[in-house]
C-alpha positions as CSV (number, residue, x, y, z in Angstrom):
1,M,103.5,141.3,74.8
2,I,105.3,141.2,71.5
3,S,103.1,142.0,68.5
4,H,101.5,138.9,67.1
5,R,102.5,139.9,63.6
6,T,106.2,139.6,64.5
7,L,106.0,136.3,66.2
8,L,106.0,133.7,63.5
9,L,109.0,134.8,61.5
10,S,110.4,132.4,59.0
11,V,113.8,131.2,60.1
12,A,114.6,128.3,57.8
13,A,114.7,127.5,54.1
14,V,111.5,126.8,52.3
15,V,110.3,123.3,52.8
16,T,109.6,121.1,49.8
17,A,106.6,122.6,47.9
18,S,104.8,119.3,47.7
19,V,104.6,119.2,51.5
20,L,103.9,122.8,52.4
21,A,101.8,125.6,50.9
22,P,103.5,128.1,48.5
23,S,106.3,130.2,50.0
24,T,105.8,128.7,53.5
25,A,108.9,128.3,55.6
26,V,109.5,126.7,59.0
27,A,108.6,129.1,61.8
28,A,110.6,129.6,65.0
29,V,108.8,128.9,68.2
30,P,107.6,132.3,69.5
31,T,108.1,133.5,73.0
32,S,104.3,134.3,73.3
33,A,101.4,133.5,71.0
34,R,97.6,133.5,70.7
35,M,96.0,130.3,69.5
36,V,92.5,129.9,68.3
37,A,90.4,126.7,67.7
38,L,87.5,126.6,65.2
39,G,85.2,123.7,64.5
40,D,82.5,121.6,66.0
41,S,81.7,119.5,69.1
42,I,84.9,117.4,68.6
43,T,87.1,120.4,69.2
44,R,84.8,121.5,72.1
45,A,85.5,118.0,73.6
46,A,81.8,117.3,74.0
47,V,81.1,114.4,76.4
48,A,84.8,113.5,76.4
49,D,84.8,112.4,80.0
50,G,81.5,110.6,79.8
51,T,79.4,113.5,81.2
52,Q,76.8,115.5,79.4
53,N,78.6,118.7,78.8
54,T,81.2,120.3,76.6
55,Q,84.7,120.4,78.0
56,P,86.9,122.8,76.1
57,Q,89.6,122.2,78.7
58,N,89.9,118.7,77.3
59,S,90.2,119.8,73.7
60,W,92.9,118.3,71.5
61,S,93.6,121.9,70.3
62,T,93.4,124.5,73.0
63,G,92.8,122.3,76.0
64,T,94.4,123.3,79.3
65,S,93.6,120.1,81.3
66,T,96.5,117.9,82.2
67,S,94.4,115.0,81.0
68,V,95.1,116.0,77.3
69,E,98.4,116.8,75.7
70,S,96.8,119.5,73.5
71,H,98.6,121.6,71.0
72,L,98.4,124.5,73.4
73,R,100.0,122.6,76.2
74,R,102.7,121.2,73.9
75,L,103.6,124.7,72.8
76,E,103.7,125.8,76.5
77,A,106.1,122.9,77.1
78,Y,108.5,124.6,74.7
79,G,108.3,127.7,76.8
80,V,105.7,129.6,74.8
81,D,103.5,132.0,76.8
82,M,100.2,130.8,75.3
83,T,96.8,132.5,75.2
84,G,94.1,130.2,73.8
85,G,90.5,130.6,72.6
86,N,88.1,127.8,71.7
87,Y,85.4,129.2,69.3
88,A,84.2,125.8,68.1
89,K,80.5,125.0,68.6
90,G,78.6,121.8,68.8
91,G,76.5,121.1,65.8
92,E,78.1,123.6,63.5
93,R,79.0,123.0,59.9
94,S,81.4,124.5,57.5
95,V,78.9,127.3,56.7
96,H,79.4,128.6,60.3
97,L,83.2,128.8,60.1
98,A,83.4,132.3,58.8
99,T,81.3,133.6,61.8
100,Q,83.6,131.6,64.2
101,A,86.6,133.2,62.6
102,T,85.2,136.7,62.8
103,N,84.3,136.3,66.4
104,A,87.6,134.7,67.3
105,L,89.6,137.6,65.7
106,A,87.3,140.5,66.7
107,N,89.7,141.9,69.3
108,A,93.0,140.4,68.4
109,D,94.6,138.4,65.6
110,A,96.0,134.9,66.1
111,D,99.4,133.3,65.6
112,Y,98.0,129.8,65.2
113,V,94.6,128.5,64.3
114,T,93.3,124.9,64.1
115,I,90.2,124.0,62.1
116,L,88.5,120.6,62.3
117,I,85.1,120.8,60.5
118,G,83.0,118.5,58.3
119,G,81.4,116.0,60.5
120,N,78.1,117.9,60.8
121,D,78.2,118.6,57.1
122,I,77.7,114.8,56.8
123,C,75.6,114.0,59.9
124,Y,72.9,116.7,59.5
125,A,71.7,115.0,56.3
126,S,69.2,112.1,56.1
127,T,70.7,110.8,52.8
128,P,74.2,110.9,51.3
129,S,73.0,113.2,48.6
130,G,71.8,115.6,51.2
131,T,75.2,116.3,52.7
132,T,77.0,119.5,52.0
133,A,78.2,119.6,48.4
134,P,82.1,119.5,48.1
135,D,82.1,122.8,46.2
136,T,80.1,124.4,49.0
137,F,82.3,122.9,51.7
138,E,85.4,124.2,50.0
139,A,83.9,127.7,49.5
140,N,82.9,127.8,53.2
141,V,86.3,126.9,54.4
142,R,87.9,129.3,51.9
143,K,85.8,132.2,53.3
144,A,87.1,131.5,56.8
145,L,90.7,131.3,55.6
146,D,90.2,134.6,53.8
147,I,89.0,136.2,57.1
148,I,92.0,134.8,59.0
149,R,94.5,136.0,56.3
150,A,93.0,139.5,56.2
151,E,93.6,139.9,59.9
152,N,97.2,138.6,59.8
153,P,98.7,136.9,56.7
154,D,101.4,135.3,58.9
155,T,98.9,133.3,60.9
156,R,99.6,129.6,60.7
157,V,96.5,127.5,60.1
158,L,96.2,123.7,60.5
159,L,93.4,122.1,58.6
160,A,92.6,118.8,60.3
161,S,91.1,116.1,58.1
162,V,87.5,115.0,58.5
163,P,87.4,111.8,60.6
164,S,86.5,108.6,58.8
165,M,82.9,107.7,59.2
166,M,83.6,104.2,57.9
167,S,86.2,103.6,60.6
168,L,83.7,104.8,63.2
169,Y,81.0,102.5,61.9
170,R,83.4,99.5,61.9
171,I,84.3,100.1,65.5
172,G,80.7,100.2,66.6
173,Q,79.2,97.6,64.3
174,Q,80.8,94.8,66.3
175,N,80.2,96.4,69.7
176,F,76.8,95.9,71.3
177,L,77.1,98.8,73.7
178,I,78.1,101.3,71.1
179,R,75.4,100.1,68.7
180,T,72.9,100.5,71.5
181,R,74.0,104.1,72.2
182,W,73.7,104.9,68.5
183,N,70.2,103.5,68.2
184,L,69.0,105.2,71.4
185,I,70.4,108.6,70.5
186,G,69.9,108.4,66.7
187,I,73.3,109.9,66.1
188,C,74.5,110.5,62.5
189,E,72.0,108.2,61.1
190,V,73.0,108.8,57.5
191,M,76.0,106.6,58.4
192,L,75.2,104.8,61.6
193,A,71.5,103.9,61.3
194,N,70.8,100.1,61.5
195,P,74.4,99.3,62.0
196,T,73.9,95.5,61.8
197,D,72.2,95.8,58.3
198,T,74.8,94.6,55.8
199,S,72.5,94.6,52.8
200,S,73.8,95.9,49.5
201,A,71.7,99.0,49.9
202,A,73.0,99.7,53.4
203,N,76.6,99.1,52.4
204,A,76.1,101.4,49.4
205,R,74.8,104.2,51.6
206,R,77.8,103.9,53.9
207,A,80.2,103.9,51.0
208,A,78.6,107.0,49.6
209,V,79.0,108.8,52.9
210,E,82.6,107.9,53.2
211,A,83.2,109.0,49.6
212,R,81.8,112.4,50.6
213,V,84.2,112.5,53.5
214,D,87.1,111.8,51.2
215,E,85.9,114.6,48.9
216,Y,85.9,117.0,51.8
217,N,89.5,116.0,52.6
218,Q,90.6,116.5,49.1
219,R,89.2,120.0,49.1
220,L,91.1,120.7,52.4
221,A,94.3,119.5,50.8
222,K,93.7,121.7,47.8
223,L,93.2,124.8,50.0
224,A,96.4,124.2,51.8
225,A,98.3,123.5,48.7
226,E,97.4,126.9,47.2
227,R,98.0,129.0,50.3
228,A,101.0,130.1,52.2
229,N,100.9,129.3,56.0
230,V,97.9,126.9,55.6
231,F,98.7,123.3,56.4
232,Y,96.7,120.1,55.8
233,D,97.2,117.2,58.2
234,N,97.6,114.8,55.2
235,G,94.8,112.6,56.5
236,A,96.2,112.2,60.0
237,V,92.8,112.4,61.8
238,H,91.0,110.5,59.1
239,N,93.5,107.7,59.2
240,A,94.1,107.6,62.9
241,P,93.8,104.1,64.4
242,F,90.8,104.8,66.7
243,T,89.4,102.1,68.9
244,A,86.3,101.7,71.1
245,S,88.2,103.2,74.0
246,D,88.7,106.4,72.0
247,L,85.0,107.0,71.9
248,S,82.9,108.6,74.7
249,V,81.1,106.1,76.8
250,L,78.1,108.4,76.7
251,D,77.4,108.3,72.9
252,G,80.0,106.1,71.2
253,F,80.5,108.9,68.7
254,H,82.5,111.8,70.1
255,P,86.2,111.3,71.1
256,S,86.8,110.3,74.7
257,I,89.8,111.7,76.6
258,S,91.8,109.0,75.0
259,G,90.4,110.0,71.6
260,Q,91.2,113.7,72.2
261,N,94.8,112.7,73.0
262,K,95.0,110.6,69.9
263,I,93.8,113.5,67.7
264,A,96.3,115.8,69.5
265,Q,99.2,113.4,68.9
266,V,98.6,112.7,65.2
267,T,98.0,116.3,64.3
268,W,100.9,117.6,66.3
269,N,103.2,115.0,64.7
270,E,102.1,116.2,61.2
271,A,102.3,119.9,62.2
272,V,105.9,119.4,63.4
273,R,106.8,117.4,60.3
274,Q,105.5,120.1,58.0
275,G,107.2,122.9,60.0
276,V,104.2,124.7,61.5
277,F,106.7,125.4,64.3
278,D,110.4,124.5,64.4
279,V,110.3,122.2,67.4
280,G,112.0,119.1,65.9
C-alpha cells in the first residue's frame, strides 16, 4: 500500500483563501486511503434504522452499507481502495475528541478525517449557561486537530457544522409523535423540554441554545480558516433542510437513514466544492 503521507499530493493551484485554509490546494483522488470518523452518536448512526443500537455501517462518514451514500462509499466509487475506521462514540463531547483522535491514529495515520461534534456539548446541560463555553469548545477541537496534524500534516480534515437545534425543535413542535418521544425519553431537554410551551421564557431558552450552537460553528470556521488542510462545511449540516422523515422513528432526534444520507450529501457537496478531493 502506498504511504499515506504521499497520497494527498496537491495537484492544482491554491483555491481562493476565503474558501480554503491557508496554503491548501486541491488534492488528487488517491489510489488508496485510510479514512477516520470522529464525533458522537450521529456519526455512529445511532438508531438510524429505528432499532436500539448503533449502526456505524449506516454512518454518513465511513458507512459501508448500500443504504447510505457515505463519504467512504463515494470515494470508493471513484476507484479509491478505502480503509475506514469509525471512532465516534455516543454521548461524547468536544472534550473527548483528543482521545478519539489518539485512538484512531495509534497504529496508522489517516488521509481523511471527518469530525462532527457539539450536540452533546449542548444537550448534557440543564440550562443554556451550563453548555460548554465556546472558548473551551474551540480549545477541545484544536487539541484534536493538533494530534491529527502531528501524525500527518497532509491529512485532510472536514469539520462538519453543529446541527441546528432550533430547526430540530420546529420539526417536532408540530408533530405529536415526535413530541411524545421527546417527552418519554427526556432527550436534550435544554432545548426540547415542554415543546408546546411558547411562553417568552421558553422561547428565550431555545434562542439561547441556538445562539450557543452558532457560536460553536463560528469557532469551527475560525479553526479551518487558520489551518492548512482543515475545511469547514460552511454550515452545510446546520442549514440542511431536514424533515420529520430524516429523524429516527425511535427517538425523533437522531438522523434516520434518510437523515444520514442528507448529511452525507450536503457535506460531500461542500467538500468537493472546497477541493478536499478533486472529483469535480
